[in-house]
Structure formats: C-alpha cells, structure tokens
C-alpha positions in Angstrom: -15.5 -4.2 22.8 -15.4 -6.4 26.0 -18.4 -6.3 28.3 -17.9 -4.2 31.4 -17.9 -6.1 34.6 -19.9 -5.1 37.6 -18.2 -4.0 40.8 -19.4 -7.2 42.6 -18.0 -9.4 39.8 -14.6 -7.6 40.0 -14.5 -7.9 43.8 -15.3 -11.6 43.8 -12.9 -12.5 41.0 -9.9 -11.7 43.0 -11.2 -13.8 46.0 -12.1 -17.0 44.1 -11.7 -17.3 40.3 -8.5 -15.2 40.1 -7.0 -15.7 43.5 -3.5 -14.2 43.3 -1.9 -17.0 45.3 -4.0 -20.1 44.6 -4.9 -19.5 40.9 -2.4 -17.0 39.5 0.4 -18.2 41.8 1.7 -14.6 42.4 3.4 -13.2 45.4 4.5 -16.6 46.7 7.7 -15.2 48.3 6.0 -13.5 51.3 3.5 -16.4 51.4 6.2 -18.9 52.0 8.3 -16.7 54.3 5.7 -15.0 56.5 3.1 -17.8 56.9 4.9 -19.4 59.9 2.0 -18.2 62.0 -1.5 -17.1 61.4 -1.1 -13.7 63.1 1.9 -12.8 61.0 0.2 -13.9 57.8 -3.0 -11.9 58.6 -0.9 -8.8 59.3 1.0 -9.2 56.1 -2.2 -9.7 54.2 -3.9 -6.6 55.7 -0.8 -4.4 55.0 -0.6 -5.6 51.4 -4.4 -5.1 50.9 -4.1 -1.5 52.2 -1.2 -0.8 49.8 -3.0 -2.5 46.9 -6.2 -0.6 47.3 -4.6 2.8 47.8 -2.1 2.5 45.0 -4.9 1.3 42.6 -6.9 4.4 43.4 -4.1 6.8 42.9 -2.9 5.2 39.7 -6.5 5.0 38.3 -6.8 8.8 39.0 -3.4 9.7 37.5 -3.4 7.3 34.5 -4.1 10.1 32.0 -1.3 12.2 33.4 1.5 9.6 33.7 3.7 9.4 30.5 3.6 5.9 29.0 7.4 5.6 28.9 7.8 6.1 32.6 4.7 4.5 33.9 6.4 1.6 35.7 8.8 3.9 37.8 5.8 6.1 38.6 3.8 3.0 39.8 6.7 2.0 42.0 7.0 5.5 43.5 3.3 5.5 44.4 3.4 2.0 45.9 6.6 2.8 47.8 4.9 5.9 49.4 2.0 3.7 50.8 4.4 1.0 51.9 6.4 3.6 53.8 3.2 4.8 55.5 2.3 1.2 56.5 5.8 0.7 57.9 5.6 3.8 60.0 2.2 2.8 61.4 3.2 -0.7 62.2 6.5 0.4 63.8 4.6 2.9 66.0 1.6 0.9 67.0 2.3 -2.8 66.4 6.1 -3.2 66.9 5.9 -6.9 67.5 4.3 -7.5 64.0 6.7 -5.0 62.5 9.7 -7.0 63.8 8.1 -10.4 62.8 7.5 -9.3 59.2 11.0 -7.9 58.9 12.4 -7.3 55.4 9.3 -8.6 53.8 7.3 -5.5 54.8 9.3 -3.1 52.6 9.5 -5.7 49.9 5.8 -5.1 49.3 7.0 -2.4 47.0 8.1 -5.0 44.4 5.3 -7.4 45.1 4.2 -8.7 41.7 0.6 -8.7 42.7 0.5 -5.0 43.5 2.6 -3.9 40.5 0.8 -6.3 38.2 -2.7 -5.0 39.2 -1.5 -1.5 38.7 -0.3 -2.3 35.2 -3.0 -4.7 34.1 -6.1 -3.2 35.7 -5.8 0.2 37.5 -4.1 1.8 34.5 -7.1 0.8 32.3 -10.2 1.3 34.5 -12.0 3.9 36.5 -11.2 4.5 40.2 -14.3 2.7 41.5 -13.5 -0.6 39.7 -9.8 -0.2 40.6 -10.8 -0.1 44.3 -12.9 -3.2 43.9 -10.1 -5.0 42.1 -7.6 -4.0 44.7 -9.9 -5.0 47.5 -10.8 -8.4 46.0 -7.2 -9.2 45.2 -6.1 -8.1 48.7 -8.8 -10.2 50.4 -7.9 -13.2 48.3 -4.2 -12.8 49.1 -5.0 -12.4 52.8 -7.3 -15.4 53.0 -4.7 -17.6 51.2 -1.9 -16.3 53.4 -3.8 -16.7 56.6 -5.0 -20.2 55.8 -1.5 -21.3 55.0 -0.2 -19.7 58.2 -3.0 -21.3 60.3 -2.3 -24.8 58.9 1.5 -24.4 59.4 1.1 -23.0 62.9 -1.3 -25.7 63.9 0.8 -28.6 62.6 4.2 -27.1 63.4 3.5 -25.6 66.9 0.2 -27.0 68.0 -1.3 -23.5 68.2 -3.7 -21.3 66.4 -3.3 -17.5 66.5 -1.0 -17.9 69.4 -3.4 -20.0 71.4 -2.5 -23.5 72.5 -4.8 -26.0 70.7 -3.1 -29.4 70.8 -2.2 -30.9 74.1 1.4 -30.5 75.2 1.8 -34.3 75.1 1.3 -34.2 71.3 4.6 -33.5 69.6 4.2 -31.0 66.7 5.6 -31.6 63.2 8.5 -29.2 63.1 9.0 -29.4 59.3 5.8 -27.3 58.8 7.3 -24.2 60.3 10.3 -24.5 57.9 10.6 -23.8 54.2 9.7 -27.4 53.0 6.5 -27.3 55.1 5.5 -24.0 53.4 5.8 -25.6 50.0 3.8 -28.7 51.1 1.0 -26.6 52.6 0.7 -24.2 49.7 0.6 -27.1 47.2 -2.1 -28.9 49.2 -4.3 -25.7 49.3 -3.8 -25.2 45.6 -4.8 -28.8 44.9 -7.9 -28.6 47.0 -8.9 -25.2 45.6 -8.5 -26.3 42.0 -9.8 -29.9 42.4 -13.4 -29.2 41.2 -12.3 -27.3 38.1 -9.7 -30.0 37.3 -12.3 -32.8 37.8 -14.7 -31.1 35.4 -12.0 -30.5 32.8 -11.0 -34.2 33.0 -14.6 -35.3 32.5 -14.9 -33.0 29.5 -11.7 -34.4 28.0 -12.9 -38.0 28.5 -16.2 -37.1 26.8 -14.4 -35.5 23.9 -12.0 -38.4 23.5 -14.9 -40.9 23.5 -16.7 -38.9 20.9 -13.6 -38.8 18.7 -13.2 -42.6 19.1 -16.8 -43.1 18.0 -16.3 -41.0 14.9 -13.2 -42.9 14.0 -14.9 -46.2 14.5 -17.9 -45.1 12.4 -15.6 -43.8 9.7 -13.1 -46.6 9.4 -15.0 -49.7 10.5 -18.6 -49.1 9.7 -18.4 -47.2 6.4 -21.4 -47.5 4.1 -19.8 -50.0 1.8 -18.4 -52.1 4.6 -21.7 -51.9 6.5 -23.6 -53.2 3.4 -21.1 -56.1 3.2 -21.5 -56.8 6.9 -25.3 -57.0 6.5 -25.0 -59.3 3.4 -22.6 -61.6 5.3 -25.0 -61.7 8.3 -27.9 -62.5 6.0 -25.9 -65.4 4.4 -25.0 -66.8 7.7 -28.5 -66.4 9.0 -30.0 -68.1 6.0 -27.5 -70.9 6.2 -28.4 -71.6 9.8 -32.1 -71.5 9.0 -32.1 -73.3 5.7 -29.7 -76.1 6.4 -31.8 -77.9 9.0 -34.8 -77.5 6.7 -33.0 -79.1 3.8 -31.7 -81.9 5.9 -35.2 -82.7 7.2 -36.5 -82.6 3.6 -33.9 -85.1 2.4 -34.7 -87.5 5.3 -38.4 -87.2 4.4 -37.7 -88.1 0.8 -35.5 -91.1 1.7 -38.2 -92.4 4.1 -40.8 -92.1 1.4 -38.6 -94.1 -0.9 
C-alpha cells in the first residue's frame, strides 16, 4: 500500500515537482492564448484555481455516490457549475477581465488539468487532501501563467501589469505578444525550470556509462589469463633491459683480462 502523503507535500507537489504547465505540460491552450499580459494571466489563473479547488472538494465528497460508468459526465457537470459561477462573478464585477478572457473562460470546463485532477486524485482521496491538491495545482498553474504573461508583456509592450516599464524610445519586440512568442517564452521557462534535474540526470548517465566502460575493459582486456601474460611479458622486457647491459659489461671485462 503506498505511503500517504502529508497535506504540505500534496500542496507543494503541484507548485514545483508536478507543476501542471512546466512539468506535466497540461492546459497549454489557455497559457498560450491568455498570457499576452500579466493581468489577464493572473485573472485566468485565479479563476481556474477557484474552479479546481471547489470541484475537487465536491467530487471527493460525492465519489462514493457517483456511479463509475458515468463519473466523467458527472465531473463535467460539477466543473461546469463552478465555471458558470465564476463567469457570472467576473461579468458583474470585473467586466474588463471578462471581456479579455473571452471564450477561454467557459473553456475551463474542459481544461485537462481540472478534469485530470478530478479523475486522478479527487476521486481517490479524502476532501482535505483534494483541497490541497487543487490549491497546489492551481497555484502552480497561476504562477506559470502569470510569469509567461509578465515576460511576454514586458518584451512585447514594454509594460508590466499595465504599467510602463521600458522608455518609450525603446521599441518593443512585437512577436512576443503573438502566438510564436508564446511558444518561445513557455519553452524558455520550461528549460530553466527543468535545467537542474536535467543536469543531474546527465551527470548520472555519464557516471553509469563510465562504470560500464570500466567493466568492459576489465572483462575483455585485463582478464586474469591475459593479465598474467601481460605481467610475464613486462618481466621479460624488464629483465632484458637490466640484464643486457650487465652481460655486455661482463664480456668486455673478460676480453680485457685476456
């Protein structure tokens, strides 16, 4: 039976080790589309986090009552209810953000992060752990989305959270607010985030390869029989180099005596 994780471990897993965007590479559609600015990215992340936490709790509470054959449609109904609630709240109180997110706000219903966590975690764990899992995954998603939006906004418009950062004389790089810029920024963040683990794995592979090479050399080149022959050959050479000058000197001594 697998060891039960603590709530802190479940929370931090979604932020760092199992970040849904940078490690699992899930939910990339809204990440690429909405991250043109940091404010839009942050709003999308908060909305998705709210839906993720609430749906995880409800599914964890109802998991014993939901028939197994219709569990996926039931998950979608629960998620859609909270997405509708978020839409109504944003439309009433933050209409600018509601208009900026557009179609990607209702598409949270089919976001693979939310549906995946409902199936993989909330359906198999208690509500407390489901809350921590949803919160951790939501925070990880929000951080990755906001970071990508901040980088794209800074490079593409010279602003950060709507505030002018670069002087107006500096021309921004327009490609970063378009689709190719989104791919470039996300790829760069993924490389930086995974660089330490990739470097450690490369060092381990180099060590393992070196150890295998040493074993092959010891087995095929320095086998016991060949090793003995090598020692004997070295002994003959060594004795030749030592004995030959002595014999030459002895012969000269005999000749001189004669």
